[in-house]
All heavy atoms as an XYZ file, in Angstrom:
607
protein
N      51.208    -56.184    -54.019
C      51.875    -57.428    -53.689
C      53.378    -57.217    -53.718
O      53.894    -56.427    -54.506
C      51.478    -58.517    -54.681
N      54.060    -57.967    -52.899
C      55.523    -57.864    -52.825
C      56.152    -58.480    -54.067
O      55.610    -59.400    -54.657
C      56.019    -58.583    -51.578
N      57.283    -57.950    -54.428
C      58.016    -58.489    -55.568
C      58.694    -59.790    -55.180
O      59.225    -59.926    -54.080
C      59.097    -57.511    -56.022
C      58.672    -56.201    -56.653
C      59.900    -55.345    -56.957
C      57.888    -56.442    -57.922
N      58.699    -60.750    -56.105
C      59.483    -61.962    -55.917
C      60.940    -61.651    -56.194
O      61.279    -60.569    -56.678
N      61.799    -62.597    -55.910
C      63.244    -62.373    -56.083
C      63.594    -62.007    -57.520
O      64.365    -61.076    -57.754
C      64.013    -63.613    -55.643
N      63.032    -62.719    -58.484
C      63.351    -62.448    -59.895
C      62.884    -61.061    -60.301
O      63.604    -60.332    -60.996
C      62.727    -63.507    -60.794
N      61.701    -60.683    -59.850
C      61.173    -59.354    -60.190
C      61.996    -58.256    -59.518
O      62.209    -57.197    -60.101
C      59.705    -59.225    -59.777
C      58.757    -60.076    -60.575
C      58.590    -61.484    -60.010
O      59.172    -61.794    -58.949
O      57.886    -62.275    -60.647
N      62.462    -58.520    -58.304
C      63.269    -57.537    -57.584
C      64.590    -57.302    -58.317
O      65.022    -56.162    -58.485
C      63.512    -58.011    -56.146
C      64.220    -56.996    -55.292
C      63.576    -55.830    -54.900
C      65.524    -57.198    -54.890
C      64.222    -54.882    -54.116
C      66.182    -56.262    -54.105
C      65.528    -55.107    -53.719
N      65.222    -58.381    -58.765
C      66.483    -58.259    -59.506
C      66.236    -57.540    -60.827
O      67.016    -56.669    -61.221
C      67.132    -59.641    -59.725
C      68.311    -59.548    -60.674
C      67.566    -60.226    -58.391
N      65.145    -57.869    -61.502
C      64.814    -57.192    -62.761
C      64.587    -55.700    -62.525
O      65.010    -54.860    -63.326
C      63.581    -57.834    -63.396
N      63.938    -55.368    -61.409
C      63.698    -53.957    -61.085
C      65.019    -53.239    -60.816
O      65.236    -52.123    -61.296
C      62.765    -53.844    -59.874
N      65.915    -53.878    -60.065
C      67.223    -53.263    -59.794
C      68.002    -53.076    -61.096
O      68.648    -52.052    -61.302
C      68.031    -54.109    -58.812
C      67.643    -53.882    -57.361
C      68.676    -54.472    -56.457
C      69.398    -53.583    -55.534
N      69.005    -52.311    -55.147
N      67.934    -54.062    -61.977
C      68.602    -53.939    -63.273
C      68.018    -52.764    -64.046
O      68.756    -51.964    -64.629
C      68.483    -55.248    -64.076
O      69.127    -56.297    -63.341
C      69.132    -55.122    -65.446
N      66.705    -52.635    -64.032
C      66.053    -51.511    -64.707
C      66.491    -50.167    -64.145
O      66.745    -49.221    -64.897
N      66.602    -50.098    -62.843
C      67.071    -48.860    -62.199
C      68.510    -48.569    -62.641
O      68.853    -47.430    -62.956
C      66.965    -48.961    -60.664
C      65.486    -48.972    -60.256
C      67.710    -47.815    -59.981
C      65.252    -49.376    -58.809
N      69.331    -49.598    -62.681
C      70.707    -49.432    -63.126
C      70.784    -48.926    -64.560
O      71.602    -48.061    -64.887
N      69.913    -49.434    -65.419
C      69.868    -48.987    -66.818
C      69.503    -47.507    -66.882
O      70.140    -46.727    -67.595
C      68.876    -49.844    -67.623
C      69.415    -51.266    -67.783
C      68.605    -49.219    -68.993
C      68.392    -52.256    -68.311
N      68.486    -47.116    -66.134
C      68.053    -45.710    -66.136
C      69.179    -44.812    -65.632
O      69.474    -43.766    -66.228
C      66.775    -45.525    -65.291
C      66.465    -44.055    -65.067
C      65.599    -46.231    -65.961
N      69.824    -45.210    -64.542
C      70.930    -44.410    -64.009
C      72.051    -44.276    -65.037
O      72.621    -43.200    -65.218
C      71.466    -45.032    -62.716
C      70.552    -44.916    -61.494
C      71.048    -45.825    -60.377
C      70.455    -43.475    -61.023
N      72.355    -45.364    -65.725
C      73.395    -45.338    -66.747
C      73.038    -44.370    -67.861
O      73.864    -43.560    -68.289
C      73.585    -46.749    -67.311
O      74.447    -46.734    -68.416
N      71.813    -44.438    -68.323
C      71.368    -43.563    -69.416
C      71.377    -42.091    -68.997
O      71.552    -41.218    -69.826
C      69.970    -43.946    -69.901
C      69.780    -45.363    -70.390
C      70.699    -45.761    -71.529
N      70.391    -47.066    -72.074
C      70.916    -48.208    -71.675
N      71.783    -48.245    -70.685
N      70.600    -49.348    -72.259
N      71.210    -41.844    -67.702
C      71.231    -40.472    -67.177
C      72.653    -39.994    -66.909
O      72.859    -38.862    -66.485
C      70.416    -40.392    -65.890
C      68.919    -40.548    -66.128
C      68.129    -40.586    -64.864
N      68.411    -39.441    -64.002
C      67.862    -39.236    -62.833
N      66.972    -40.093    -62.361
N      68.172    -38.180    -62.119
N      73.619    -40.876    -67.120
C      75.005    -40.497    -66.905
C      75.488    -40.679    -65.479
O      76.599    -40.278    -65.140
N      74.662    -41.270    -64.636
C      75.036    -41.512    -63.237
C      75.700    -42.882    -63.155
O      75.153    -43.826    -62.587
C      73.803    -41.404    -62.350
C      73.173    -40.012    -62.395
C      71.956    -39.877    -61.500
O      72.060    -40.259    -60.319
O      70.914    -39.403    -62.002
N      76.889    -42.962    -63.734
C      77.527    -44.250    -63.959
C      77.963    -44.960    -62.685
O      77.823    -46.182    -62.576
C      78.717    -44.074    -64.904
C      78.348    -43.521    -66.286
C      79.601    -43.268    -67.100
C      77.405    -44.464    -67.012
N      78.491    -44.251    -61.710
C      78.910    -44.893    -60.458
C      77.702    -45.450    -59.696
O      77.776    -46.539    -59.121
C      79.714    -43.932    -59.588
C      81.127    -43.736    -60.085
C      81.881    -45.056    -60.080
C      83.341    -44.909    -60.389
N      84.017    -46.215    -60.419
N      76.592    -44.711    -59.705
C      75.371    -45.218    -59.066
C      74.863    -46.440    -59.821
O      74.436    -47.427    -59.217
C      74.285    -44.141    -59.035
C      74.522    -43.046    -58.033
C      73.373    -42.057    -58.047
C      73.617    -40.900    -57.098
N      72.532    -39.919    -57.132
N      74.909    -46.378    -61.162
C      74.467    -47.504    -61.979
C      75.325    -48.738    -61.683
O      74.796    -49.847    -61.530
C      74.550    -47.143    -63.458
N      76.623    -48.531    -61.578
C      77.529    -49.638    -61.264
C      77.140    -50.290    -59.938
O      77.024    -51.515    -59.838
C      78.965    -49.129    -61.190
C      79.960    -50.194    -60.784
C      81.358    -49.638    -60.539
O      81.532    -48.403    -60.428
O      82.278    -50.465    -60.452
N      76.912    -49.471    -58.921
C      76.553    -50.003    -57.597
C      75.268    -50.818    -57.648
O      75.206    -51.939    -57.137
C      76.414    -48.854    -56.591
C      76.070    -49.322    -55.182
C      75.949    -48.161    -54.196
N      75.145    -47.052    -54.655
C      73.807    -47.033    -54.638
N      73.130    -48.067    -54.206
N      73.150    -45.963    -55.053
N      74.240    -50.277    -58.295
C      72.936    -50.948    -58.339
C      73.023    -52.251    -59.140
O      72.466    -53.279    -58.739
C      71.862    -50.000    -58.928
C      70.571    -50.731    -59.207
C      71.615    -48.837    -57.974
N      73.737    -52.233    -60.263
C      73.860    -53.440    -61.080
C      74.668    -54.507    -60.364
O      74.334    -55.707    -60.435
C      74.466    -53.096    -62.436
C      73.564    -52.260    -63.346
C      74.354    -51.693    -64.516
C      72.370    -53.066    -63.831
N      75.708    -54.118    -59.636
C      76.481    -55.087    -58.857
C      75.618    -55.693    -57.753
O      75.710    -56.891    -57.482
C      77.731    -54.435    -58.290
C      78.797    -54.196    -59.364
C      79.944    -53.352    -58.875
C      80.905    -54.127    -58.046
N      82.115    -53.342    -57.696
N      74.780    -54.872    -57.128
C      73.855    -55.382    -56.103
C      72.904    -56.412    -56.718
O      72.612    -57.441    -56.103
C      73.040    -54.242    -55.490
C      73.837    -53.329    -54.586
C      73.059    -52.091    -54.164
O      71.891    -51.912    -54.579
O      73.641    -51.270    -53.423
N      72.411    -56.128    -57.920
C      71.500    -57.052    -58.593
C      72.187    -58.388    -58.847
O      71.587    -59.452    -58.656
C      70.982    -56.448    -59.902
N      73.464    -58.356    -59.251
C      74.185    -59.601    -59.517
C      74.465    -60.383    -58.245
O      74.528    -61.612    -58.275
C      75.493    -59.307    -60.257
C      75.327    -58.989    -61.732
C      76.651    -58.534    -62.333
C      74.789    -60.187    -62.494
N      74.630    -59.691    -57.117
C      74.821    -60.395    -55.844
C      73.530    -61.134    -55.477
O      73.563    -62.281    -55.037
C      75.236    -59.418    -54.721
C      75.143    -60.076    -53.359
C      76.642    -58.900    -54.971
N      72.409    -60.484    -55.706
C      71.116    -61.093    -55.375
C      70.801    -62.279    -56.282
O      70.228    -63.271    -55.844
C      69.996    -60.061    -55.492
C      70.051    -58.927    -54.471
C      69.048    -57.836    -54.837
C      69.758    -59.461    -53.076
N      71.146    -62.155    -57.564
C      70.893    -63.224    -58.516
C      71.908    -63.099    -59.643
O      71.771    -62.233    -60.499
C      69.478    -63.159    -59.068
C      69.171    -64.292    -60.022
O      70.044    -65.072    -60.378
N      67.937    -64.379    -60.445
N      72.920    -63.972    -59.660
C      73.981    -63.838    -60.656
C      73.611    -64.349    -62.047
O      74.432    -64.307    -62.943
C      75.116    -64.675    -60.054
C      74.432    -65.691    -59.219
C      73.194    -65.016    -58.685
N      72.382    -64.810    -62.259
C      72.026    -65.426    -63.531
C      71.671    -64.481    -64.667
O      72.018    -64.762    -65.806
C      70.876    -66.417    -63.335
C      71.346    -67.677    -62.632
O      72.444    -68.140    -62.869
N      70.519    -68.210    -61.770
N      70.953    -63.386    -64.450
C      70.468    -62.617    -65.604
C      71.587    -62.047    -66.483
O      72.426    -61.278    -66.019
C      69.663    -61.482    -64.980
C      69.312    -61.948    -63.615
C      70.451    -62.841    -63.197
N      71.587    -62.464    -67.738
C      72.598    -61.986    -68.684
C      72.487    -60.486    -68.907
O      73.486    -59.806    -69.118
C      72.447    -62.702    -70.025
C      72.593    -64.216    -70.004
C      72.378    -64.783    -71.398
C      73.949    -64.621    -69.470
N      71.269    -59.980    -68.883
C      71.063    -58.551    -69.134
C      71.834    -57.702    -68.127
O      72.393    -56.662    -68.471
C      69.560    -58.231    -69.078
C      69.210    -56.772    -69.268
C      69.472    -56.362    -70.705
N      69.327    -54.964    -70.948
C      68.281    -54.384    -71.515
N      67.256    -55.098    -71.884
N      68.261    -53.093    -71.726
N      71.886    -58.146    -66.888
C      72.593    -57.398    -65.859
C      74.089    -57.364    -66.159
O      74.726    -56.317    -66.036
C      72.315    -57.993    -64.466
O      70.899    -58.119    -64.284
C      72.867    -57.100    -63.366
N      74.655    -58.505    -66.580
C      76.074    -58.527    -66.970
C      76.322    -57.573    -68.131
O      77.300    -56.827    -68.130
C      76.490    -59.941    -67.394
C      76.655    -60.869    -66.220
O      77.464    -60.554    -65.330
O      75.982    -61.910    -66.191
N      75.449    -57.613    -69.113
C      75.605    -56.747    -70.283
C      75.578    -55.271    -69.882
O      76.436    -54.490    -70.284
C      74.498    -57.046    -71.297
C      74.436    -56.048    -72.427
C      75.376    -56.070    -73.449
C      73.444    -55.078    -72.470
C      75.336    -55.152    -74.479
C      73.390    -54.150    -73.494
C      74.340    -54.200    -74.496
O      74.298    -53.281    -75.508
N      74.602    -54.894    -69.084
C      74.468    -53.488    -68.695
C      75.642    -53.030    -67.829
O      76.129    -51.917    -67.989
C      73.137    -53.250    -67.975
C      71.919    -53.453    -68.851
C      71.817    -52.487    -70.029
O      72.446    -51.407    -70.013
O      71.103    -52.816    -70.985
N      76.099    -53.904    -66.933
C      77.256    -53.542    -66.105
C      78.498    -53.411    -66.987
O      79.302    -52.498    -66.803
C      77.469    -54.563    -64.989
C      78.578    -54.260    -63.993
C      78.431    -52.872    -63.364
C      78.614    -55.336    -62.912
N      78.640    -54.276    -67.966
C      79.742    -54.162    -68.914
C      79.703    -52.836    -69.658
O      80.734    -52.190    -69.871
N      78.504    -52.413    -70.048
C      78.354    -51.122    -70.737
C      78.745    -49.963    -69.824
O      79.358    -49.000    -70.270
C      76.914    -50.935    -71.211
C      76.580    -51.807    -72.407
C      75.278    -51.417    -73.041
N      75.433    -50.061    -73.579
C      74.431    -49.209    -73.727
N      73.214    -49.536    -73.405
N      74.648    -48.006    -74.213
N      78.378    -50.052    -68.554
C      78.751    -49.006    -67.595
C      80.269    -48.921    -67.500
O      80.850    -47.831    -67.569
C      78.113    -49.252    -66.210
C      78.743    -48.371    -65.144
C      76.607    -49.015    -66.273
N      80.927    -50.080    -67.338
C      82.386    -50.077    -67.259
C      82.991    -49.488    -68.537
O      83.959    -48.739    -68.488
C      82.918    -51.492    -67.038
C      82.686    -52.030    -65.649
C      82.342    -53.361    -65.444
C      82.818    -51.219    -64.527
C      82.138    -53.864    -64.171
C      82.614    -51.716    -63.250
C      82.281    -53.040    -63.086
O      82.077    -53.536    -61.829
N      82.407    -49.839    -69.674
C      82.891    -49.311    -70.955
C      82.797    -47.785    -70.975
O      83.740    -47.097    -71.363
C      82.054    -49.927    -72.079
C      82.535    -49.623    -73.459
C      81.681    -50.327    -74.498
O      80.533    -50.694    -74.248
N      82.239    -50.510    -75.676
N      81.665    -47.253    -70.526
C      81.467    -45.807    -70.503
C      82.403    -45.117    -69.505
O      82.765    -43.956    -69.703
C      80.012    -45.479    -70.172
C      79.049    -45.882    -71.279
C      77.617    -45.690    -70.851
O      77.243    -44.612    -70.433
N      76.819    -46.748    -70.945
N      82.766    -45.836    -68.450
C      83.692    -45.285    -67.462
C      85.140    -45.380    -67.938
O      86.045    -44.881    -67.274
C      83.544    -46.028    -66.124
C      82.285    -45.731    -65.321
C      82.138    -46.723    -64.174
C      82.333    -44.298    -64.778
N      85.362    -46.036    -69.070
C      86.718    -46.217    -69.570
C      87.456    -47.345    -68.891
O      88.670    -47.474    -69.026
N      86.731    -48.181    -68.148
C      87.326    -49.319    -67.440
C      87.174    -50.553    -68.338
O      86.369    -51.442    -68.089
C      86.653    -49.498    -66.085
C      86.866    -48.300    -65.173
C      86.176    -48.426    -63.823
O      85.816    -49.545    -63.413
O      86.003    -47.380    -63.175
N      87.978    -50.585    -69.400
C      87.782    -51.567    -70.452
C      88.091    -52.996    -70.021
O      87.425    -53.922    -70.478
C      88.582    -51.163    -71.693
C      88.153    -49.826    -72.229
C      89.001    -48.731    -72.161
C      86.885    -49.644    -72.765
C      88.600    -47.490    -72.641
C      86.473    -48.415    -73.237
C      87.323    -47.337    -73.177
N      89.062    -53.191    -69.139
C      89.344    -54.544    -68.654
C      88.148    -55.100    -67.886
O      87.777    -56.267    -68.053
C      90.593    -54.568    -67.765
C      91.878    -54.335    -68.557
O      91.866    -54.519    -69.791
O      92.888    -53.968    -67.940
N      87.545    -54.253    -67.051
C      86.350    -54.681    -66.304
C      85.197    -54.947    -67.263
O      84.427    -55.893    -67.084
C      85.933    -53.621    -65.288
C      86.785    -53.568    -64.061
C      86.213    -52.548    -63.087
C      86.946    -52.499    -61.789
N      86.357    -51.519    -60.854
N      85.056    -54.106    -68.284
C      83.977    -54.280    -69.263
C      84.122    -55.613    -69.980
O      83.155    -56.382    -70.083
C      83.970    -53.129    -70.268
N      85.326    -55.900    -70.441
C      85.563    -57.160    -71.153
C      85.276    -58.347    -70.248
O      84.618    -59.305    -70.653
C      87.008    -57.203    -71.694
C      87.157    -56.183    -72.835
C      87.384    -58.608    -72.154
C      88.591    -55.915    -73.240
N      85.740    -58.283    -69.002
C      85.501    -59.374    -68.053
C      84.005    -59.575    -67.818
O      83.521    -60.714    -67.763
C      86.223    -59.092    -66.735
N      83.254    -58.484    -67.708
C      81.821    -58.591    -67.464
C      81.102    -59.179    -68.670
O      80.226    -60.031    -68.538
C      81.238    -57.216    -67.122
C      79.949    -57.284    -66.354
C      80.141    -57.872    -64.964
O      81.015    -57.475    -64.221
N      79.327    -58.839    -64.618
N      81.490    -58.735    -69.863
C      80.891    -59.294    -71.082
C      81.203    -60.784    -71.206
O      80.337    -61.583    -71.551
C      81.382    -58.547    -72.324
C      80.873    -57.136    -72.441
C      81.717    -56.112    -72.845
C      79.552    -56.808    -72.162
C      81.263    -54.809    -72.976
C      79.083    -55.505    -72.276
C      79.943    -54.507    -72.685
N      82.451    -61.165    -70.890
C      82.828    -62.583    -70.953
C      82.024    -63.413    -69.959
O      81.650    -64.545    -70.248
C      84.326    -62.751    -70.686
C      85.182    -62.352    -71.855
C      86.657    -62.586    -71.543
C      87.528    -62.261    -72.736
N      88.959    -62.464    -72.450
N      81.767    -62.836    -68.791
C      80.960    -63.536    -67.783
C      79.569    -63.812    -68.344
O      79.030    -64.902    -68.184
C      80.878    -62.673    -66.525
C      80.528    -63.424    -65.290
C      80.693    -62.546    -64.047
O      81.374    -61.517    -64.055
N      80.065    -62.944    -62.981
N      78.985    -62.820    -68.995
C      77.672    -62.999    -69.608
C      77.697    -64.041    -70.708
O      76.775    -64.860    -70.821
N      78.752    -64.050    -71.522
C      78.873    -65.040    -72.598
C      78.961    -66.441    -72.013
O      78.317    -67.375    -72.505
C      80.097    -64.719    -73.478
C      79.837    -63.440    -74.283
C      80.432    -65.886    -74.400
C      81.072    -62.861    -74.942
N      79.736    -66.596    -70.949
C      79.861    -67.907    -70.309
C      78.506    -68.379    -69.764
O      78.144    -69.542    -69.908
C      80.905    -67.865    -69.197
C      81.146    -69.191    -68.537
C      81.589    -70.297    -69.483
O      82.290    -70.001    -70.476
O      81.208    -71.465    -69.243
N      77.763    -67.475    -69.153
C      76.437    -67.831    -68.642
C      75.526    -68.266    -69.791
O      74.744    -69.202    -69.669
C      75.808    -66.657    -67.895
C      76.468    -66.364    -66.580
C      75.845    -65.145    -65.952
C      76.577    -64.685    -64.730
N      75.979    -63.492    -64.150
N      75.642    -67.576    -70.922
C      74.829    -67.916    -72.090
C      75.166    -69.329    -72.566
O      74.268    -70.107    -72.905
C      75.088    -66.906    -73.202
O      74.378    -67.255    -74.363
N      76.439    -69.660    -72.569
C      76.862    -71.002    -72.985
C      76.334    -72.074    -72.045
O      76.136    -73.220    -72.445
C      78.383    -71.079    -73.049
C      78.954    -70.305    -74.211
C      80.439    -70.509    -74.308
N      80.959    -69.777    -75.462
C      82.116    -69.170    -75.495
N      82.924    -69.216    -74.450
N      82.507    -68.538    -76.567
N      76.120    -71.689    -70.786
C      75.578    -72.628    -69.793
C      74.065    -72.724    -69.868
O      73.450    -73.463    -69.123
C      75.994    -72.184    -68.389
C      77.479    -72.257    -68.138
C      77.868    -71.624    -66.813
O      77.024    -71.146    -66.053
N      79.154    -71.610    -66.526
N      73.471    -71.940    -70.766
C      72.022    -71.990    -70.933
C      71.239    -71.073    -70.033
O      70.024    -71.128    -69.967
N      71.932    -70.177    -69.317
C      71.222    -69.221    -68.456
C      70.659    -68.089    -69.302
O      71.111    -67.835    -70.397
C      72.163    -68.644    -67.397
C      72.766    -69.673    -66.500
C      73.492    -68.988    -65.391
N      74.680    -69.725    -64.990
C      75.523    -69.312    -64.069
N      75.339    -68.168    -63.462
N      76.573    -70.023    -63.738
N      69.675    -67.409    -68.769
C      69.070    -66.291    -69.472
C      69.077    -65.115    -68.580
O      68.753    -64.081    -68.700
C      67.663    -66.638    -69.917
C      67.686    -67.801    -70.872
C      66.314    -68.177    -71.301
C      66.406    -69.400    -72.160
N      65.472    -69.635    -73.085
């Protein structure tokens, strides 16, 4: 069966996590950004993208991404 939108975004986030853990940070960044374009709600995607930026030494981007996730949490998104 085909994946629904939520499952597709979750799968892309999972791929981004795996790429990040393998050290393929630029690929992870691309995949996680794609996931957020498809569905900007999942906090996990913001968190993982923030971690990628942190590992890349792009601390301003990391902080901004983490803050975005915190704001979504305050709005009741998951």
